[in-house]
C-alpha positions as CSV (number, residue, x, y, z in Angstrom):
1,M,32.6,-162.3,-69.2
2,V,32.1,-158.0,-69.9
3,P,27.9,-157.5,-70.2
4,K,26.6,-156.3,-73.1
5,S,26.1,-152.8,-71.9
6,L,29.7,-152.0,-71.7
7,V,30.2,-153.0,-75.2
8,V,31.2,-149.2,-76.7
9,P,30.8,-148.0,-80.5
10,N,33.5,-149.1,-82.6
11,S,34.4,-145.6,-83.2
12,V,36.0,-145.7,-79.2
13,V,37.6,-149.4,-78.9
14,P,38.4,-151.6,-81.8
15,V,36.4,-154.3,-82.4
16,G,36.2,-157.3,-80.5
17,V,38.0,-155.5,-77.4
18,R,36.7,-155.8,-74.2
19,V,36.7,-152.9,-71.0
20,N,35.7,-153.3,-67.6
21,R,33.6,-150.2,-66.1
22,R,36.6,-147.7,-65.7
23,G,37.4,-147.9,-69.3
24,F,34.1,-147.5,-70.3
25,V,33.7,-144.0,-68.4
26,R,36.9,-142.9,-70.0
27,A,35.9,-143.9,-73.6
28,M,32.6,-142.1,-73.3
29,A,34.1,-139.4,-71.9
30,A,36.1,-139.2,-75.1
31,L,33.0,-139.8,-77.6
32,A,31.9,-137.0,-75.9
33,A,34.4,-134.8,-76.0
34,S,34.5,-135.6,-79.9
35,S,31.1,-134.6,-80.2
36,V,31.5,-131.0,-78.8
37,G,34.8,-130.6,-81.0
38,R,32.9,-131.5,-84.1
39,Q,29.8,-129.7,-83.5
40,A,31.8,-126.6,-82.4
41,L,34.2,-126.9,-85.7
42,A,30.3,-127.1,-87.8
43,E,29.4,-123.7,-86.9
44,P,32.1,-121.0,-88.0
45,P,31.3,-117.4,-87.0
46,V,29.5,-115.5,-89.7
47,D,31.9,-112.6,-91.1
48,R,33.3,-111.1,-93.7
49,V,29.7,-111.7,-95.4
50,R,29.0,-111.5,-98.9
51,A,25.8,-110.9,-101.5
52,T,25.6,-114.5,-102.4
53,S,22.3,-115.3,-105.0
54,G,19.9,-117.0,-103.0
55,D,21.3,-115.9,-99.2
56,P,18.7,-113.3,-97.2
57,V,22.3,-112.9,-95.0
58,E,23.8,-109.8,-96.4
59,P,26.5,-106.9,-95.6
60,K,25.4,-104.0,-94.2
61,W,25.6,-101.9,-97.4
62,E,25.9,-98.1,-96.7
63,E,23.7,-96.9,-99.5
64,Y,20.9,-98.0,-101.3
65,L,19.2,-95.9,-103.9
66,T,17.0,-92.6,-103.4
67,L,14.5,-91.7,-105.6
68,T,12.7,-88.4,-105.1
69,V,9.0,-87.9,-106.9
70,G,7.4,-84.4,-106.9
71,P,5.5,-82.1,-108.9
72,G,8.3,-80.4,-110.4
73,K,12.1,-80.5,-110.2
74,A,12.6,-84.5,-109.1
75,D,13.6,-87.7,-110.7
76,L,9.8,-88.7,-111.3
77,V,7.2,-85.6,-112.0
78,G,3.6,-86.3,-111.1
79,A,1.1,-85.4,-108.3
80,D,-1.4,-88.4,-108.0
81,H,-1.1,-92.2,-106.4
82,R,0.7,-93.4,-110.1
83,V,4.2,-91.4,-109.8
84,L,4.0,-92.5,-106.4
85,Q,3.0,-96.3,-106.8
86,A,6.0,-95.8,-110.4
87,A,8.5,-94.5,-107.7
88,V,7.7,-97.8,-104.8
89,D,7.8,-100.3,-107.4
90,Y,11.4,-98.9,-108.9
91,V,13.1,-98.9,-105.9
92,A,11.4,-102.3,-104.8
93,A,12.4,-104.2,-107.9
94,L,16.3,-103.2,-107.1
95,G,16.1,-104.6,-103.7
96,G,14.9,-101.5,-101.4
97,G,15.6,-98.2,-100.7
98,T,14.0,-94.7,-100.7
99,V,10.9,-92.8,-101.7
100,K,11.9,-89.3,-101.1
101,I,8.3,-87.4,-101.8
102,L,8.7,-83.9,-101.9
103,P,6.3,-81.0,-100.9
104,G,3.0,-80.9,-102.6
105,T,-0.4,-82.0,-102.4
106,F,-0.7,-85.4,-104.5
107,R,-4.2,-86.1,-104.8
108,L,-5.3,-90.4,-104.6
109,R,-7.3,-92.3,-106.9
110,N,-6.0,-95.3,-105.4
111,A,-4.3,-96.4,-102.6
112,V,-0.1,-96.3,-102.4
113,Y,0.8,-100.2,-101.9
114,L,3.9,-100.9,-99.7
115,K,6.4,-103.1,-101.1
116,S,8.7,-104.6,-98.5
117,K,12.6,-102.9,-97.6
118,V,11.2,-99.7,-99.2
119,R,11.2,-96.7,-97.1
120,I,8.0,-93.6,-97.7
121,L,10.0,-90.7,-96.5
122,G,8.1,-87.4,-96.7
123,S,9.1,-83.7,-96.9
124,G,7.1,-83.2,-92.9
125,E,3.6,-81.5,-93.2
126,E,4.5,-79.8,-96.9
127,T,4.1,-83.2,-98.6
128,I,0.5,-84.2,-98.4
129,L,-1.7,-87.3,-99.8
130,L,-5.0,-86.3,-100.4
131,K,-7.9,-89.2,-101.2
132,E,-10.0,-88.0,-103.9
133,P,-13.6,-87.6,-103.1
134,S,-15.6,-91.0,-103.5
135,I,-18.8,-91.9,-105.4
136,S,-20.6,-94.7,-105.5
137,T,-23.0,-97.1,-107.4
138,K,-24.6,-100.9,-107.3
139,L,-23.8,-103.2,-109.3
140,A,-26.5,-104.1,-112.5
141,A,-25.5,-107.8,-113.1
142,D,-24.7,-110.7,-110.8
143,S,-20.9,-111.5,-110.3
144,D,-20.0,-114.9,-109.0
145,W,-17.4,-115.4,-106.9
146,Y,-14.9,-117.0,-109.6
147,D,-15.8,-113.6,-111.8
148,Q,-12.9,-110.9,-112.8
149,E,-15.2,-108.3,-114.3
150,I,-18.1,-106.6,-112.8
151,T,-21.0,-104.2,-114.2
152,L,-21.8,-101.2,-112.9
153,A,-25.2,-99.7,-112.8
154,D,-23.8,-96.2,-112.9
155,A,-20.5,-96.1,-114.3
156,Q,-19.9,-91.8,-114.2
157,G,-17.3,-90.8,-112.3
158,F,-15.0,-94.5,-112.6
159,Q,-12.2,-94.2,-114.4
160,V,-9.8,-97.4,-115.3
161,G,-7.2,-97.4,-111.9
162,D,-9.3,-96.7,-109.7
163,G,-9.6,-98.5,-106.1
164,V,-13.1,-100.0,-105.2
165,C,-14.5,-101.6,-102.6
166,L,-17.8,-104.1,-102.9
167,R,-19.7,-104.4,-100.4
168,T,-22.7,-107.1,-100.2
169,R,-24.8,-109.0,-98.1
170,N,-24.0,-112.7,-97.5
171,P,-27.2,-115.2,-98.7
172,H,-26.2,-117.4,-95.6
173,H,-25.3,-115.6,-92.4
174,G,-26.9,-112.1,-93.8
175,G,-23.5,-110.6,-93.0
176,T,-21.2,-108.0,-94.6
177,D,-19.2,-109.5,-97.1
178,V,-15.9,-107.0,-98.8
179,A,-13.4,-107.0,-101.8
180,K,-10.8,-104.7,-102.2
181,R,-10.0,-104.6,-105.9
182,T,-8.7,-101.9,-108.8
183,L,-10.2,-101.4,-112.3
184,V,-7.9,-102.5,-114.6
185,A,-10.0,-102.5,-118.2
186,R,-13.7,-101.2,-119.7
187,S,-16.0,-101.9,-122.2
188,G,-19.0,-99.0,-121.2
189,N,-20.2,-100.1,-117.4
190,R,-19.1,-103.4,-117.7
191,F,-14.9,-103.3,-115.8
192,K,-12.1,-105.7,-115.0
193,L,-11.1,-106.2,-112.1
194,D,-7.3,-107.1,-110.8
195,R,-7.9,-109.7,-109.6
196,A,-11.3,-112.7,-109.2
197,L,-13.7,-111.4,-106.3
198,R,-13.4,-114.7,-104.5
199,E,-16.9,-114.0,-102.7
200,N,-20.7,-114.0,-104.4
201,F,-21.6,-110.1,-104.6
202,W,-25.1,-110.1,-106.1
203,L,-27.6,-107.7,-107.2
204,Q,-30.0,-109.8,-104.2
205,G,-27.4,-108.6,-101.4
206,D,-28.0,-105.1,-102.4
207,T,-24.5,-105.0,-103.7
208,T,-22.6,-101.5,-103.5
209,V,-18.9,-100.1,-105.4
210,S,-17.8,-96.8,-103.8
211,T,-13.9,-95.4,-104.6
212,L,-13.1,-96.4,-101.2
213,F,-9.4,-97.7,-100.0
214,P,-6.7,-96.8,-98.0
215,I,-4.5,-94.0,-98.4
216,L,-0.9,-96.1,-98.0
217,S,-2.1,-100.2,-98.2
218,G,0.7,-102.8,-96.9
219,E,-0.4,-106.4,-97.4
220,H,2.2,-109.4,-96.8
221,V,5.1,-107.0,-96.7
222,A,8.5,-106.3,-94.3
223,D,10.7,-104.3,-93.8
224,V,9.0,-100.9,-94.5
225,V,9.4,-97.5,-92.7
226,I,6.9,-94.7,-93.4
227,E,7.6,-91.4,-92.5
228,N,7.5,-87.5,-92.2
229,L,4.3,-87.1,-94.4
230,A,0.7,-86.3,-94.0
231,L,-2.1,-88.1,-94.7
232,D,-5.9,-86.8,-95.6
233,G,-8.6,-88.8,-96.2
234,N,-11.3,-86.0,-97.0
235,R,-13.7,-87.2,-94.3
236,A,-16.6,-85.1,-95.2
237,N,-16.5,-86.1,-99.3
238,N,-15.9,-90.3,-98.2
239,A,-18.1,-92.6,-97.4
240,N,-17.2,-94.4,-94.6
241,L,-15.1,-97.5,-94.8
242,D,-14.2,-99.5,-91.5
243,G,-10.9,-100.0,-89.8
244,N,-10.8,-103.7,-90.7
245,Y,-10.7,-102.7,-94.5
246,A,-8.9,-99.5,-94.6
247,G,-7.5,-96.3,-92.7
248,C,-4.9,-93.2,-93.8
249,V,-2.6,-96.3,-93.4
250,F,-3.9,-100.1,-93.4
251,L,-1.5,-103.0,-92.7
252,Q,-2.7,-106.7,-93.7
253,D,-1.0,-109.5,-92.3
254,C,2.9,-107.3,-92.1
255,N,6.5,-107.9,-90.5
256,R,8.5,-105.0,-89.3
257,I,6.8,-102.0,-90.2
258,T,7.5,-98.4,-88.2
259,I,5.3,-95.2,-88.5
260,R,7.1,-92.2,-87.7
261,N,6.7,-88.4,-87.5
262,V,3.1,-89.2,-89.6
263,T,0.5,-87.3,-89.8
264,A,-3.2,-89.3,-90.0
265,K,-6.5,-87.3,-90.1
266,N,-9.7,-86.8,-91.5
267,Y,-10.3,-90.5,-92.7
268,N,-14.0,-92.0,-92.4
269,G,-13.0,-94.8,-90.8
270,D,-9.5,-95.5,-88.8
271,G,-6.3,-93.5,-88.8
272,I,-3.6,-96.3,-89.0
273,S,-5.0,-99.9,-88.5
274,W,-3.2,-102.7,-88.4
275,Q,-4.0,-106.4,-88.1
276,I,-2.2,-109.8,-87.9
277,A,1.0,-107.2,-88.4
278,H,4.3,-108.1,-85.9
279,D,6.9,-105.7,-84.8
280,V,4.8,-103.0,-85.6
281,V,6.3,-99.2,-84.3
282,V,4.2,-96.2,-84.0
283,E,6.0,-93.1,-82.5
284,N,5.8,-89.3,-82.8
285,C,2.7,-89.4,-85.0
286,R,-0.5,-87.9,-85.1
287,S,-3.7,-89.2,-85.8
288,Q,-7.0,-87.1,-85.6
289,D,-10.0,-86.6,-86.2
290,H,-11.3,-89.6,-88.1
291,A,-15.2,-90.9,-87.7
292,G,-13.4,-94.6,-86.3
293,L,-10.6,-95.7,-84.4
294,G,-7.1,-93.0,-83.8
295,L,-5.0,-96.7,-83.8
296,H,-6.3,-99.9,-84.3
297,P,-3.7,-102.7,-83.2
298,G,-5.8,-105.6,-84.2
299,S,-6.1,-109.3,-84.6
300,G,-3.4,-111.3,-83.5
301,S,-0.5,-108.5,-83.8
302,Q,2.7,-109.5,-81.6
303,R,4.8,-107.0,-80.2
304,T,3.8,-103.6,-81.0
305,V,5.0,-100.6,-80.0
306,I,3.3,-97.3,-79.7
307,R,5.1,-94.3,-78.2
308,G,4.8,-90.4,-78.0
309,N,2.0,-90.1,-80.3
310,R,-0.7,-87.5,-80.1
311,I,-4.1,-89.2,-80.6
312,A,-6.8,-86.7,-80.6
313,R,-11.4,-86.6,-81.3
314,N,-11.5,-90.1,-82.2
315,S,-14.2,-92.9,-81.6
316,I,-11.8,-94.4,-79.3
317,G,-8.2,-93.5,-78.9
318,I,-5.9,-97.0,-78.8
319,F,-8.6,-100.2,-79.6
320,F,-6.9,-103.2,-78.6
321,C,-8.8,-105.3,-80.8
322,W,-8.7,-109.7,-80.9
323,G,-5.6,-111.2,-79.6
324,V,-3.2,-108.4,-79.3
325,K,-0.1,-109.4,-77.4
326,F,3.1,-108.1,-75.7
327,A,2.2,-104.8,-76.7
328,L,3.7,-101.7,-75.3
329,A,1.6,-98.2,-75.5
330,E,4.0,-95.2,-73.6
331,G,3.6,-91.9,-73.5
332,N,1.5,-90.8,-76.3
333,T,-1.4,-88.2,-75.5
334,I,-4.8,-89.1,-76.3
335,E,-7.5,-86.0,-76.6
336,D,-11.4,-85.8,-76.4
337,C,-12.0,-89.9,-77.9
338,Q,-14.9,-91.7,-76.7
339,C,-12.6,-93.5,-75.2
340,G,-8.6,-93.4,-74.1
341,V,-7.8,-96.9,-74.5
342,S,-9.9,-100.1,-75.0
343,L,-8.8,-103.7,-74.7
344,G,-10.8,-107.0,-74.8
345,H,-10.9,-110.0,-76.7
346,R,-7.7,-112.2,-75.8
347,D,-5.7,-109.3,-75.7
348,T,-3.1,-110.0,-73.2
349,D,0.5,-109.9,-71.8
350,N,0.1,-105.7,-72.7
351,V,1.4,-102.4,-71.0
352,V,-0.1,-99.3,-71.1
353,R,2.2,-96.7,-69.0
354,G,2.6,-93.4,-68.6
355,N,0.2,-92.1,-71.2
356,T,-2.0,-88.7,-70.8
357,I,-5.4,-89.8,-71.2
358,L,-8.1,-86.2,-71.2
359,R,-11.4,-85.5,-71.9
360,S,-12.7,-88.8,-72.6
361,G,-16.4,-88.9,-73.8
362,Q,-16.9,-92.0,-72.3
363,V,-14.2,-93.7,-69.8
364,G,-10.6,-93.0,-69.8
365,V,-9.4,-97.0,-70.3
366,L,-11.9,-99.8,-70.6
367,F,-11.7,-103.2,-70.3
368,R,-14.4,-104.8,-72.6
369,P,-16.7,-107.8,-71.3
370,E,-16.3,-109.6,-74.2
371,R,-18.2,-113.4,-74.1
372,G,-16.3,-114.8,-70.8
373,R,-13.6,-115.7,-69.1
374,D,-11.7,-117.1,-71.9
375,F,-12.2,-114.1,-74.6
376,A,-11.2,-111.5,-71.7
377,A,-8.3,-109.2,-71.4
378,H,-6.0,-110.7,-68.9
379,R,-2.4,-110.5,-67.8
380,N,-2.7,-106.5,-68.6
381,R,-0.5,-103.5,-66.4
382,I,-2.2,-100.0,-66.4
383,E,0.9,-98.3,-65.3
384,S,1.7,-94.2,-64.2
385,N,-0.7,-92.8,-66.6
386,R,-2.4,-89.7,-65.8
387,I,-6.7,-89.4,-66.5
388,E,-8.7,-86.5,-66.7
389,D,-12.3,-85.7,-66.4
390,S,-13.6,-89.2,-68.7
391,G,-17.2,-89.2,-69.0
392,K,-20.3,-87.7,-68.2
393,E,-21.7,-86.9,-64.9
394,D,-21.4,-91.0,-64.3
395,G,-18.1,-91.3,-66.2
396,V,-15.6,-94.0,-65.4
397,A,-11.6,-93.3,-65.3
398,I,-10.5,-96.9,-65.6
399,D,-13.4,-99.8,-66.3
400,I,-12.2,-103.2,-65.4
401,Q,-15.2,-105.4,-66.7
402,G,-16.5,-108.8,-66.9
403,P,-14.5,-111.7,-65.6
404,T,-10.7,-110.0,-67.2
405,E,-8.2,-111.6,-64.5
406,E,-4.6,-110.9,-63.0
407,I,-4.8,-107.0,-64.2
408,A,-2.2,-104.3,-62.4
409,V,-3.4,-100.9,-61.7
410,V,-0.5,-99.4,-60.4
411,G,0.6,-95.3,-60.3
412,N,-1.8,-93.8,-61.8
413,E,-3.0,-90.2,-61.1
414,L,-6.7,-90.4,-61.8
415,V,-8.2,-86.6,-61.5
416,E,-11.8,-85.1,-62.1
417,T,-11.9,-81.0,-62.1
418,R,-15.4,-80.6,-62.9
419,G,-17.3,-82.0,-59.9
420,P,-18.1,-85.1,-57.9
421,A,-21.3,-86.0,-59.7
422,Q,-21.9,-89.5,-59.6
423,R,-18.0,-90.0,-61.5
424,I,-16.4,-92.9,-60.1
425,G,-11.9,-93.6,-60.3
426,I,-11.9,-97.1,-60.5
427,R,-14.2,-99.4,-61.1
428,V,-13.8,-103.1,-60.7
429,G,-16.4,-105.4,-62.1
430,P,-18.2,-107.9,-59.8
431,E,-16.4,-111.3,-62.2
432,T,-13.3,-109.6,-62.3
433,R,-10.6,-112.0,-60.4
434,N,-6.6,-110.7,-59.1
435,V,-7.1,-107.1,-60.4
436,H,-4.4,-105.7,-57.8
437,L,-4.6,-101.5,-57.3
438,A,-1.4,-100.1,-55.4
439,D,-0.3,-96.8,-55.1
440,N,-3.0,-94.9,-57.4
441,R,-3.9,-91.2,-56.7
442,V,-7.5,-90.8,-57.1
443,Q,-8.7,-87.4,-56.8
444,G,-12.6,-85.8,-57.2
445,F,-14.3,-88.5,-57.5
446,A,-18.0,-89.2,-56.1
447,V,-16.4,-92.8,-55.6
448,P,-13.0,-93.4,-55.5
449,I,-13.0,-97.1,-56.2
450,A,-15.8,-99.2,-56.4
451,D,-14.9,-102.7,-56.0
452,L,-18.0,-104.6,-57.0
453,R,-17.0,-108.1,-56.2
454,P,-18.6,-110.0,-53.8
455,S,-15.9,-111.2,-51.3
456,Q,-15.1,-106.8,-51.5
457,S,-18.8,-106.3,-50.4
């Protein structure tokens, strides 16, 4: 009798038929071949695609809508945020396309909110999006987290349609709560908001309301291109707003965004900031004269590419924030920032390559110490950069602090032209591990390499 383990499925051998071991092997091979054949037949090539309702796979169309916007002789005529937003919304409603902004200065009292599959195309430096001066006041009445209105102590200068930022001290932990909203209706000094607050904004928290917002703002959008225009934050006439909430460009929870040939300048905060935003490309841009960060890849952003930009006179040139991974910063020029490039909280597996970092106020490239090994910036590569004249008399070109591990510093040119003083080329902190230094040219420093690890003393 044939063991039960050698009885094959009915689809191969008829019921009641018994086989020997050789027959069983042949039967199972036939079954496997049959399964492969069925699988191959079930996955035909995707060609001759047609647009089908609900199907995101479409033909590669040769042309989408292009809508022009400008002060005159345009499809939509105007020179403020409203006409720009109308153009973006119209193009988005048709499935995507291009908003072509003609030369002119567009004065903004609210952000232009980006939409998926819309390209914003300016006319070069002659297309200027300028933020209007900010005004601020306090609340005259409490607003709870479920409220959708606020009462201003002084409503002079506020208008329906304004973008506003509310800030308050949290009564439980003492930190700052922030909400960005739009004023959509008014009765005297009472304003309705576009959506509920979702935090308590009380008088006891010293709550303020200010007309602060990003110039271009994207939240939960994808496949956006911004190119060939100038963004002016009007820093001298605006209050400061943290780069976690605003900037000339601010992105939150976005995918596949390209920012190309854009000048971002004079924002009282960050230049270009993206948070939890993946596959962002920033190339051939200028980001300069901001109170905050030039470029701010932050909060878990994956696969950023920062290439060929000129970044000048900001607090930090490129600031890798929390959990930025698999990013490439290549071929950028960073000038006259307090710190050229800063990496820290779980910023891992990034490459900083071929950049020129000049005249940093404190340090050229900094690995922040963070809160311990689990929070440090591991497995990063600093390669083929030129770093010149970093910090004051005790400045450092590359400073690796904290329990940072598996860092490669390879083929860089570190130059100090002002005299050695107490300056250091590369400083490797005492808690670091597996820091690899190779083929670096270090010239003009009092201490070319200060390796403070105990085993190196």
